[in-house]
N, C-alpha and C positions, 0 to 999 in steps of 0.2 A: 453352389460355390460360395464360401464365407469371405466377408472381406477381412482385411488384416489392419488391426489397429495396434500402435505402439504407445506406451506410456513413458514419456521421455522427462527423466530428471525431476518427476513430482514426488515430493517426500509425503504427500499427504492423500492422493487419490487411492482408494481401495486397500488402504492400511487400515483404518478405525472401521470402516464400512466395507468389508470384502464383498458384500452384497453387489455393491456398484459392478465389481468386476466380473460378477457372475451373470448379471443383466446384460453385460456387452456380449459375454460368449454365447448368447442366445442368438446372436446374428454375426459373430465375428469371432476369429482368432485374436487372442489378447497377448502381448508380450511386453515385458518391461525392458527399457533400454536406458542405460546409465552413460552419458558422456562427459567428459571434462568440459568446465564452463569456456575453457580458451581451446577448444578443440577445432582443428583445421576443418574448413568447408569440405574438403574431400573426404575426409572420414565421416563426417554427418550425412553425407550424400551416399557413400558405401553403407553405413550402417541402415538408413530409412530408405533405401530406393524401392524397398518391396512392400511398403505399408500404403493403404488407401487413407487411412486416418491417422492422426497424431493428438495424443492427450499431452500438452507440454506444460512445464514449469517455467521458472524466470530464466533458464539457461538450456541450451547455448542460443546464439543468435541466428536466426532463420532470415540470412540475406537474399537478396533478389537472385542471386547466382545458384544460391543453394535451392531455392523453391523452384527455379525453372528446370532444374536437373533432377527433382523428384517426380519423374514422370507420372507415376500412379497416384500421386496425391491427390484426394478430393479436398479434404477438410483438415484444418487444425484447430482443436478447441482447447483454448487457453484455460486450464485450471488455475484461475487467479483473476485479480483485477488489471493489472497494467499489461499491455501488448507491445512495451517497448522492445522487446527481443523478437519482433516479427516485423519484417518490411511489408506492411500493409499493402502499399502500391504494388509492389513485386507479385506479392500473392494474387491480387486482382489480375495482373498482366498474365499470370500463369494458370488462371481459372481455378484456383484454391479458394475455398471456402474459410473465412477466419471468425470463429464464434466464440462467445463466451456465456456469462451468466447475467442476470439483471444486479445492477449494483446494490439494489436495495437490501439483498439478503445478508451482505455484510454490515450493513448501518448499526444496528443495535451491538455487536460484538466491537466494532472499532470506536463507536463513540463511548461506550462503557471503558474499554481500555485507556482510552485519552484521558477520560477524567480519573481514572485509576491512577495514570501518571502523573496528572495533576496534583493529586492528592500525595502522592509519593513524595514529589518534590516540595509541595508546601508544608508538610510535616516531616522532612528530611528523614523519612522512614529508612531509606537504606542504609543512611548513615548510622541512624540509630541501631540498626541491625548488626552492623559491623563493630559498634561499641559493645554491643552485648556480646557477641562472639569472643571478643577479647577481654570479657570480664571487666569491662571499665563501666562504673557506674556513675561516680563522682563527677563526671564531664557532662551531665545532661545539660547544664545551663549553657552550654555551647551549642546545642541542638533544639533551640526555640524555635517553633515554626510559625506560619501565619493561619489566621481562619479565613476562609473563602468567603464568607457572607460580606456583603456590601462592597466587594472588591471588584474591579474591573476586568474584564477578559475580553481580550482581541483575537477574532478569529479571521485568517487569511483562508477565505473560501467558506460560503455556507451553502452547500449544495446538499448531497445526500448525507453524508456522516456529519458535516458541520452543523446542519440543522437540528440534528439529534442532540449534538454536544450542547448548543445553544439551549435547548429545552431544558437539559439536565443541569446545565450551570444556572440557568434564571430562575427557573422553578423549584429545583431541589436544593440549591443551594442560595438563592437569593443574591446573585451576582448579576451586575450589569454588564451585558455583552455587546460589543462592539464587533461590526463586521465590514470587511472589504472584500468585495466580490464584483468585479467589473462586468461580469456575465449576468448579474441579475440587478433589476432595478431597485433603487431605493425604497419604492413602495413594497415591492415584494421582500426586502429584507425587512423592513418593519413588521410586514405580516408573521415573518418567522421569529418574530420576538427580538429582533437586535436593532442596534442604532447605526445606521449606515455610515461609513467611515471611508477616510483615505488612509494609505499607510502612515503618514507623518502622525496623523490623529491616533491611530493606534499605538504606533510606539511611543507617543507622549503621555497617553492616558491610562495606559495597561498595565495592571500587576503581572498578568498571566497574559502569555500570547500561543496559539495554538495553530498549527498549519492543516489546512484541509483541501489544498489546491494541487492539481497537477504539475510537472515542471515542463516548462516550454520557454520560447525565447524572451517573453516579458516576464517571466518569474523567476528565471534564474537569477540566483544571486540577490533575489527581491530584498534581503536584508543583508546588508554590509555595513562597513564601519560608519557610514552617515546615519544610518537608522539606529544603530547600536548607542550611538551619541545622544539620540534623542530618548533614550529609555530611561525608565525609573531605576535607581539603585535596588538590586535586590529582584531584579525583572526574573521570573519562571518563564521558560520556553520550552513547549514540547512540540517535537515535530514526527509526526507520523505519516508524512507525505513524501517526501524525498531529501536526501542529504544537500543536494544542490541547491536549494531554496536559500540556503544561508551561506554566506562566504565563510568557509571554515577558518581562515586566517583572522578574520576580524573576531569570530566567536572566541577561539582560544586566545586573542588579546584581552577580550575583555572578562573572560574566566579568571586569568591571570591577575587582573586589575580588581577583582571582587565585585564587580558591578552586577554581573550575573549570578543571581541567587541559586538557580539551579538549571540544568539544562537535561531534558529526556529526548533521546531518540529511538524511534523503531523504524527507521527509514534507510537504513546501512545495507550496502550489498556485502554479500559474504566475504568477499575478498579484502573488504576494509577492517574486518572483524579480527584484528591481529594485536598482540601484545603491545605492539609498538606504536598503535594507534595513540595520538597525542590526547586524545579526549579523555582517555583511559585514565590518566594520570590524576584527573580531578576527582576529588571527594563527592562533590555535587553534581557529578555527570552519571547518567544511567543510560547505556546502550542496549537496546533489545534486538534480537535477531529475526525481525519481522513475525511477530507473534500476534499482532493485531487481531486479525480475523481468527485466530486458531481458538474456536470453541467447538464442541460436539455438534451443536446446533448449526453452524456456519459451514462447517466441513461436510455435514450431511446435506445440507442444502446444494453446496457446490457440487457434490458428487450426483445428486438426483438431476441438475440442470445439465451437468455434463453428458451423462447417459443419454437423457432425453434429447439432446442437441443432435446426438450421433445417430440415436435412433430414427430421429425425424428425416435425416439425411439418407441413411442406408437403407432404411426399411419402409417408412412412409413416402420417401422420394418428394420430401417438401423441405423448404428452407426453416430453420430454427427462427425463433421471434428474435434472437439476440446476435444477430450477423453484424461485424464490426466492418466489412467491405461491403456496403450495401450496392455499390456500383457492379458487383458480381452478377446479381441477381437475373437482370435480363440475359446475361452472356452463358450462364452455365445451365443446360439441360440436366436436371438430376437423374434422368432415366438413363444416362449415358454409361 
């Protein structure tokens, strides 16, 4: 008997690299299932009740109620980094394994992308392109940018991706890098090449600020009006982590005032990418649809690890190396 695996709302798994699906078919039946992001729980249960494994995208939300009613489900493999659409505690209570892949595989893609957005903002490349499309040549003086060498960059978070961004900015562009990360000691931050700093110091000293931290109670709206007031005129902000790290009302206020030189975001949820989004009205704002890790190399690695995770569970009857809810290990006999 083959296991049944559903690929749910994943726009990348098996598309560029169909061999990943072929490898799954060696030990399972594979089916794509597309559900609306706001689908009712009853519909999720109806659609997915017959599957032993799920490969899931960012939507829908797998609540405790959904998970306890997916009686056959053994494993959810997240084809991405964030697991915010899965009730991890609920999965553990229902004896469902939640796994992903090592964060390191997206490090270079995300870091290079972040630096690309910094350059985009620093040299106003998006505005230059709009001028060229409209055959406006004589207004180049309005689009004078800044050089990165010698400037101060501030990082909120210097973990996996933040460390690589620090290396590129410091050793590639000759920038001074400040970092705030309460989870890492000042000594370790120094070893990574950055200057240990607090929120106030970064806001006061830096010409460019970039976010590389998760959203939680402590980081929600970590930048609000008080912090914007401390920043230099012309500050460039790049957010590839989560839109709610910044108070959007304050962000819009300071974009209108001209204090912010440029804002680039690759942390927006699909439902907010609308023509009515107030951020899209500003010429010095760029909003990207979660493209940071979309490189051929990273998508290949993501698929490789996803297949390996499911093979370990269904064929080898072993736990993968990257289990999110480790409390489940002593509870679940994989021979079931």
